[in-house]
C-alpha atoms as one frame of an Amber mdcrd trajectory, in Angstrom:
protein
   2.772 -30.621 -26.443   4.486 -28.639 -23.691   5.368 -25.853 -26.134   1.698
 -25.424 -27.007   0.791 -25.426 -23.319   3.435 -22.791 -22.619   2.022 -20.569
 -25.371  -1.516 -20.984 -24.034  -0.465 -20.176 -20.479   1.462 -17.089 -21.590
  -1.628 -15.870 -23.416  -3.839 -16.529 -20.402  -1.356 -14.749 -18.132  -2.111
 -11.487 -19.880  -5.805 -11.899 -20.665  -7.000 -13.795 -17.580  -4.474 -14.292
 -14.784  -2.866 -10.923 -14.133  -6.167  -8.988 -14.109  -7.453 -11.330 -11.391
  -4.272 -11.073  -9.333  -4.272  -7.299  -9.639  -7.949  -7.176  -8.671  -7.204
  -9.188  -5.533  -4.412  -6.759  -4.692  -6.627  -3.744  -5.342  -9.832  -4.859
  -3.602  -9.000  -7.532  -1.015  -5.595  -6.585   0.335  -5.725  -5.558   3.979
  -3.609  -5.727   7.115  -5.377  -8.825   8.450  -4.878 -10.846   5.265  -1.332
  -9.542   4.883  -0.568 -11.205   8.215  -2.824 -14.262   7.852  -2.050 -15.453
   4.313   1.701 -16.027   4.827   0.762 -18.225   7.801  -2.002 -20.087   5.969
   0.260 -20.832   3.023   2.764 -22.550   5.333   0.308 -25.445   5.692   0.958
 -26.284   2.041   4.749 -25.926   2.035   6.235 -29.072   0.539   3.059 -30.965
   1.419   4.656 -31.510   4.849   1.499 -30.808   6.846  -0.557 -33.238   4.753
   2.190 -35.877   4.899   2.163 -35.599   8.691  -1.625 -35.973   8.692  -1.385
 -39.073   6.491   1.313 -40.619   8.699  -0.685 -39.817  11.853  -3.711 -41.614
  10.460  -1.671 -44.797  10.023  -1.484 -45.159  13.804  -5.264 -45.613  14.069
  -6.786 -48.808  12.694 -10.012 -47.007  11.790  -8.168 -44.465   9.640  -5.204
 -46.541   8.424  -6.673 -47.059   4.973  -7.365 -43.319   4.761  -3.736 -42.607
   5.610  -2.487 -44.980   2.917  -4.863 -43.423   0.378  -3.623 -39.923   1.222
  -0.042 -41.101   0.919  -0.715 -42.673  -2.471  -2.431 -39.508  -3.738   0.450
 -37.322  -2.546   2.983 -39.569  -4.282   1.027 -39.388  -7.552   0.930 -35.602
  -7.344   4.643 -35.401  -6.627   5.567 -37.595  -9.581   3.277 -36.058 -12.177
   3.176 -32.427 -11.139   6.465 -31.614  -9.450   8.793 -33.956 -11.315   7.204
 -33.932 -14.792   5.009 -30.861 -15.311   6.889 -28.129 -13.438  10.243 -28.474
 -15.234   8.689 -29.230 -18.630   6.192 -26.364 -18.679   8.716 -24.043 -16.991
   6.235 -21.219 -16.343   7.821 -18.279 -14.561   6.173 -16.860 -11.459   3.651
 -14.042 -11.954   5.792 -11.461 -10.157   8.686 -12.350 -12.475   6.365 -12.148
 -15.483   5.287  -8.666 -14.445   8.891  -7.552 -14.113  10.024  -9.216 -17.337
   7.142  -8.096 -19.556   6.119  -4.763 -18.030   9.003  -3.661 -15.815   6.643
  -3.696 -12.829   8.081  -4.889  -9.541   5.633  -6.615  -7.208   6.226  -6.247
  -3.470   5.891  -9.735  -2.015   4.802 -10.651   1.503   6.866 -13.851   1.353
  10.293 -14.729   0.048  10.464 -15.083  -3.737  10.624 -18.637  -5.083  13.257
 -20.055  -7.404  11.237 -22.840  -9.003   8.545 -22.700 -11.678   4.923 -21.723
 -11.217   2.810 -24.352 -12.990   1.237 -26.270 -11.363   0.774 -25.199  -7.742
   2.212 -27.874  -5.473   0.497 -26.329  -2.442  -2.906 -26.572  -4.124  -2.447
 -30.067  -5.529  -1.287 -31.570  -2.236  -4.077 -29.847  -0.303  -6.848 -31.030
  -2.612  -5.424 -34.534  -2.867  -5.579 -34.759   0.905  -8.995 -33.195   1.423
 -10.502 -35.290  -1.399  -9.349 -38.512   0.230 -10.627 -37.345   3.604 -14.000
 -36.407   2.118 -14.281 -39.865   0.567 -13.578 -41.575   3.882 -14.948 -39.307
   6.609 -16.672 -35.987   5.954 -16.077 -34.905   9.549 -12.399 -34.744   8.653
 -12.944 -33.873   5.007 -14.952 -30.683   5.472 -12.404 -28.805   7.639  -9.612
 -30.135   5.398 -11.435 -28.787   2.340 -11.866 -25.377   3.963  -8.140 -25.323
   4.729  -7.323 -26.435   1.171  -9.404 -23.578  -0.261  -7.658 -21.074   2.016
  -4.240 -22.418   1.010  -5.137 -22.173  -2.685  -6.364 -18.602  -2.211  -3.198
 -17.714  -0.296  -1.124 -18.550  -3.371  -3.078 -15.932  -5.330  -3.124 -13.347
  -2.561   0.646 -13.658  -2.164   1.091 -13.243  -5.937   3.217 -16.395  -6.248
   0.832 -18.316  -8.533  -1.472 -17.518 -11.429  -5.191 -18.340 -11.125  -4.778
 -20.889 -13.935  -2.055 -22.612 -11.879  -4.440 -22.922  -8.970  -7.512 -23.946
 -10.993  -5.667 -26.692 -12.883  -4.003 -27.850  -9.679  -7.343 -27.988  -7.866
  -8.734 -30.307 -10.554  -5.578 -32.435 -10.620  -5.580 -32.654  -6.841  -9.142
 -33.962  -6.802  -8.365 -36.456  -9.577  -5.226 -37.731  -7.843  -7.142 -37.963
  -4.576  -9.771 -40.157  -6.237  -7.129 -42.211  -8.061  -5.063 -42.703  -4.918
  -8.171 -43.911  -3.123  -9.019 -46.333  -5.964  -5.489 -47.759  -5.998  -5.462
 -48.370  -2.258  -8.973 -49.871  -2.441  -7.715 -52.319  -5.072  -4.673 -53.218
  -2.965  -6.836 -53.771   0.104  -9.256 -55.968  -1.834  -6.408 -58.124  -3.112
  -4.129 -58.375  -0.095  -6.080 -57.295   3.006  -9.667 -58.326   2.353  -8.485
 -61.389   0.412 -10.750 -60.677  -2.522 -13.780 -59.756  -0.429 -14.884 -56.137
  -0.576 -15.782 -54.726   2.822 -17.651 -51.419   2.766 -16.341 -48.971   5.336
């Protein structure tokens, strides 16, 4: 299964991904974004920002369930995407692909990464978090979603992920956000609400 996925991704790298990345470099690159995107992308590093948000929410009774749901979604993403998919798919970063296949060296605005490209951990964690927040409180969810979109775009602008990495990760992030919310809802119904569903 993973071999077939690797072949598909390699094909898409040439026909779909690299043209988009090169177009971003050619038409959107500017001094402002060169300075802003490395900062924006930091909000997705290791999911630390979103973990801190989830932990912070636990201190407020009104948002405690939201915090648990975010935590559950982030754990699901870590297990499936970082521990299973990344090492099994083993997709090299786009700047390494360019160098390996075409001898073209990409000048990066951030330090090169040593792990694999697929999927994008930044994107998955960000969309897991913003999905949960949208489900619970749109006042928190909307700014979180805007930040998640900016983080996902930063991965493309910085040439450290392929568009297919980001698109798949966006979908997985939303799915894990919904699943994390469902799991915590079920736990609350069984152990907190004592079998009685209380609509928030």
